[in-house]
C-alpha positions, 0 to 999 in steps of 0.5 A: 490938892492934886499934887498932895500924896496924902490927899490922893491916898485919901481920895483913892487916886493913889493906892495904899494899904488902908488899915482904918478909915472914918469920915475924918481920918485914914490910917496907912502903913508907912512905906519907909518904916522906921520900926516894925509897926509904923503907921500914919494917921492922916486927916482927910482935911488938908492941913499943911502941918501942926503949925497950920492947925486952927481952933476948929481942928482941935477935935480932929487932932484929939481924934488922931491921938485917940485913933493912934491909941486904938491902932497901937492896941490893934497892932500889938504895941499897946502894952509894950509901948510906942512912940507918937510923932508929929514932924513939923516943917522941913527942919522938923523932918516933915517930908509930905506937907499934909498933917500926919501922926506917926505911930512907931513901935515893936522895938525899943524906941530911942529919942 
């Protein structure tokens, strides 16, 4: 996906502050944060959204949540709390058509 921002970040053709990576995931800081801690957990595999996840992606989605938990601890919000959000589709607030999980914390989070 040459025009996908997250694919380009994963492939290192666009610079981003990568905080964690493994064979399946990359974690970056959100460039338009909505909280003091606002990270994006992004799979290397291009999947449009949660609506496009297949049975074969079950472990990947689980790993995204587990890595988010680890990042919450690493960035100091593991004890105080944080919010995990998958935006799905345009009406759901998804801006980039590549699956990603938001981790937001560091302040009282509303709905």
